[in-house]
C-alpha positions as CSV (number, residue, x, y, z in Angstrom):
1,M,103.6,111.6,89.4
2,L,103.6,108.5,88.3
3,Y,100.2,106.7,87.3
4,N,97.8,105.5,90.5
5,K,94.9,103.4,89.6
6,I,92.2,103.8,92.1
7,M,90.1,100.9,92.4
8,Q,88.2,100.9,95.9
9,N,85.7,98.0,94.9
10,L,87.5,94.9,93.9
11,V,84.2,92.7,93.1
12,N,84.6,90.5,90.2
13,K,88.4,91.3,90.0
14,T,90.6,88.4,88.7
15,V,93.2,88.5,91.3
16,L,96.6,86.0,91.3
17,I,98.7,85.2,94.4
18,T,102.1,83.3,93.9
19,G,103.3,81.1,96.6
20,S,99.5,81.2,98.5
21,S,99.0,77.7,99.6
22,R,100.2,79.4,103.3
23,G,101.8,82.2,105.3
24,I,101.2,85.9,103.9
25,G,100.1,84.3,100.5
26,A,97.1,82.2,101.7
27,E,95.6,85.5,104.2
28,T,96.1,87.4,101.3
29,A,93.8,85.1,99.3
30,V,91.2,85.0,101.8
31,N,91.4,88.9,102.3
32,F,90.8,89.1,98.4
33,A,88.2,86.4,98.8
34,K,86.0,88.6,101.2
35,E,86.2,91.4,98.3
36,G,84.1,88.9,96.0
37,C,87.3,88.6,93.5
38,N,88.0,85.7,91.6
39,V,90.8,84.3,93.5
40,I,93.6,82.2,92.0
41,I,96.0,79.9,94.5
42,T,99.1,78.7,93.3
43,F,101.1,76.2,94.7
44,V,104.6,74.4,94.1
45,D,104.0,70.7,96.3
46,E,101.2,71.9,99.0
47,I,98.0,70.7,97.2
48,S,96.8,69.9,100.1
49,Q,97.1,73.0,102.0
50,A,96.0,74.9,98.9
51,K,92.9,73.2,99.1
52,E,92.4,74.2,102.1
53,V,92.8,77.8,101.4
54,S,90.2,77.5,98.4
55,K,87.8,76.4,100.7
56,K,88.7,79.4,103.0
57,C,88.1,81.6,99.7
58,E,84.8,80.1,99.2
59,K,83.3,80.4,102.2
60,A,85.0,84.1,102.6
61,G,82.7,85.2,99.3
62,A,85.2,84.8,96.3
63,K,82.9,84.3,93.0
64,S,85.1,81.8,92.1
65,V,88.4,79.9,93.2
66,E,90.9,78.4,90.9
67,I,94.1,76.2,92.4
68,V,96.6,76.1,89.9
69,H,100.3,74.5,90.3
70,L,103.3,76.9,89.8
71,D,106.8,77.0,90.0
72,V,108.2,80.3,89.5
73,T,111.9,79.7,89.0
74,K,110.4,77.5,86.1
75,P,109.5,79.8,82.8
76,E,107.8,76.3,81.7
77,S,105.5,76.4,85.2
78,I,104.7,79.8,84.6
79,K,103.7,79.7,81.0
80,S,101.9,76.5,81.6
81,A,100.0,78.3,84.8
82,L,99.3,81.1,82.7
83,K,97.8,79.1,80.0
84,T,95.0,77.6,82.3
85,I,94.6,80.9,83.7
86,I,93.7,82.9,80.9
87,L,91.5,80.4,79.6
88,K,89.3,80.7,82.5
89,F,89.6,84.1,82.9
90,G,90.6,85.8,80.1
91,A,93.0,88.5,82.0
92,I,94.3,89.3,85.3
93,D,93.2,92.4,87.2
94,I,96.0,92.3,90.0
95,L,99.1,90.1,90.1
96,V,100.6,89.7,93.6
97,N,104.3,88.3,93.5
98,N,104.1,86.9,96.8
99,A,106.2,83.4,96.5
100,G,109.7,83.7,98.6
101,V,112.1,81.9,100.3
102,I,114.6,82.2,103.2
103,R,117.9,80.8,104.8
104,W,118.7,81.6,107.8
105,K,122.4,81.4,107.7
106,K,125.5,83.6,108.0
107,F,126.7,84.6,104.4
108,E,130.2,81.9,104.4
109,S,127.5,79.2,105.8
110,Q,125.2,79.3,103.0
111,S,125.7,76.7,100.2
112,D,125.3,77.2,96.2
113,E,122.1,75.7,96.7
114,D,120.9,78.0,99.6
115,I,122.1,81.2,97.6
116,L,120.6,80.3,94.1
117,E,117.3,79.2,95.7
118,Q,116.8,83.0,97.3
119,I,117.8,84.4,94.3
120,N,115.9,82.4,91.7
121,T,112.8,82.2,93.8
122,N,112.3,85.9,95.7
123,L,113.8,88.0,92.4
124,A,114.3,86.1,89.2
125,G,111.4,84.2,89.8
126,L,109.4,87.2,90.7
127,I,110.5,89.1,87.6
128,L,110.1,86.0,85.1
129,M,106.2,86.0,86.7
130,T,106.1,89.5,86.0
131,K,107.5,89.1,82.5
132,Y,104.6,86.5,81.5
133,C,102.2,88.2,83.2
134,L,102.5,91.7,82.0
135,Q,100.4,92.0,78.4
136,H,97.7,89.9,80.3
137,I,97.6,92.2,83.4
138,R,94.8,95.1,83.5
139,D,95.0,96.8,86.8
140,C,98.0,96.4,89.3
141,I,101.2,94.7,90.6
142,I,101.8,94.6,93.7
143,N,105.7,92.6,94.5
144,I,106.2,91.7,98.2
145,A,109.5,92.9,99.4
146,S,110.5,93.4,103.2
147,G,111.9,95.2,105.7
148,A,115.0,93.5,105.5
149,A,115.3,95.4,102.4
150,S,115.6,98.8,104.6
151,H,116.7,97.7,107.8
152,P,119.9,95.2,108.0
153,V,119.3,92.1,109.4
154,K,122.0,89.3,110.6
155,D,122.0,86.1,108.5
156,L,120.0,87.5,105.9
157,S,122.4,89.0,103.6
158,V,121.0,87.0,100.1
159,Y,117.6,87.0,101.8
160,S,118.0,90.9,101.9
161,A,119.8,91.4,98.5
162,T,116.7,90.0,96.8
163,K,114.4,92.5,98.7
164,H,116.5,95.5,97.5
165,G,116.2,93.8,93.9
166,V,112.4,93.6,94.5
167,R,112.4,97.2,95.1
168,G,114.5,98.2,92.4
169,F,112.3,96.3,90.0
170,T,109.1,97.8,91.1
171,E,110.7,101.6,91.0
172,V,111.6,100.9,87.3
173,L,108.6,99.0,86.0
174,A,106.2,101.5,87.7
175,I,107.9,104.1,85.3
176,E,108.2,101.8,82.2
177,E,104.2,100.6,82.7
178,V,102.3,104.0,83.1
179,G,98.8,102.4,82.6
180,L,99.3,100.0,85.5
181,S,99.6,100.8,89.3
182,V,102.9,99.3,90.8
183,Y,103.9,98.8,94.2
184,S,106.1,96.7,96.6
185,V,104.9,96.1,100.1
186,S,107.7,95.5,102.8
187,P,106.5,93.6,106.0
188,T,108.2,94.0,108.9
189,M,108.6,90.5,111.2
190,T,105.3,88.3,110.5
191,S,104.2,85.2,111.8
192,T,104.8,82.4,109.3
193,E,107.1,79.1,108.8
194,M,110.0,81.6,107.7
195,T,110.1,83.0,111.2
196,D,109.0,80.2,113.3
197,Y,105.7,82.0,113.7
198,H,106.7,84.9,115.4
199,G,105.6,88.1,114.5
200,M,102.7,90.2,113.3
201,P,99.7,88.2,112.1
202,A,99.7,87.5,108.6
203,S,96.4,88.3,108.5
204,K,97.5,92.1,109.2
205,V,99.9,92.0,105.4
206,A,97.3,90.9,103.8
207,E,94.8,93.5,104.8
208,V,97.8,96.0,103.8
209,I,98.6,94.1,100.4
210,V,94.3,94.3,99.6
211,Q,94.2,98.4,100.4
212,T,97.1,98.9,98.0
213,A,95.4,97.2,95.2
214,K,92.6,99.4,96.3
215,D,94.3,103.1,96.4
216,G,98.2,102.6,97.2
217,Y,97.4,104.5,100.5
218,G,97.6,107.5,98.2
219,M,101.1,107.0,97.5
220,E,102.3,107.2,93.5
221,S,103.1,103.9,91.7
222,G,106.5,102.8,92.4
223,S,106.2,103.1,96.1
224,D,107.0,101.0,98.8
225,I,104.3,100.4,101.4
226,R,105.5,99.8,104.5
227,V,103.3,97.7,106.6
228,W,104.6,99.1,110.1
229,E,104.1,102.4,109.0
230,V,100.6,102.2,107.7
231,L,99.3,100.7,110.0
232,N,101.4,102.7,113.0
233,K,103.1,99.9,114.5
234,K,106.3,99.6,115.8
235,P,108.7,97.7,113.1
236,A,110.3,94.5,114.7
237,F,113.5,93.8,112.0
238,M,114.6,90.8,113.7
239,G,113.2,88.8,111.1
240,S,111.3,89.5,107.6
241,K,108.9,88.6,105.6
């Protein structure tokens, strides 16, 4: 069995969440705040949204909240953000790779920009973020995958491919990094801007992410935590994250 670190108590843990100014990332930040964590909120260009999430985290009981600019598609941005984070906190206990983009188009209609943006954000950016953070992570890495990686969804060919990649990366990383707990979490259709607010509440997905950080639902490192299964909900695969 692969390593699985049990962390039922998350008080004082430092949690870095990419793409946390809105959607699943924002709800995840608030849920970690409720556990008494140091919460690091990242944003690309939605500073006002990030500030609102910060206020919610403070109200929810976060030990501290930090807002950091981060573009996961740019190594220099990752290194700059990480320098700020490590200078303040010294290390990262939990990394949640959540940042993602989606293009709801038939493959033949997707532009080069559509394709590259999804690959560079959802997969390459996630991998680069993990690469630069890895030496500073003490406990857990959670990569946000998607139900679209296990159930084909029309008009999501490139997005689905990136999420398949996230699953493969997670599985191998767990084998290589035996001192860490490494998981992917796969939401079903979730109510965010990505789905025009159709689907499961993002807060429910956030609850699963936090529980995954605590005990991985008893699954071994490298596992895919499927939100609809652990919540015993009927999945909706007309969409994804």
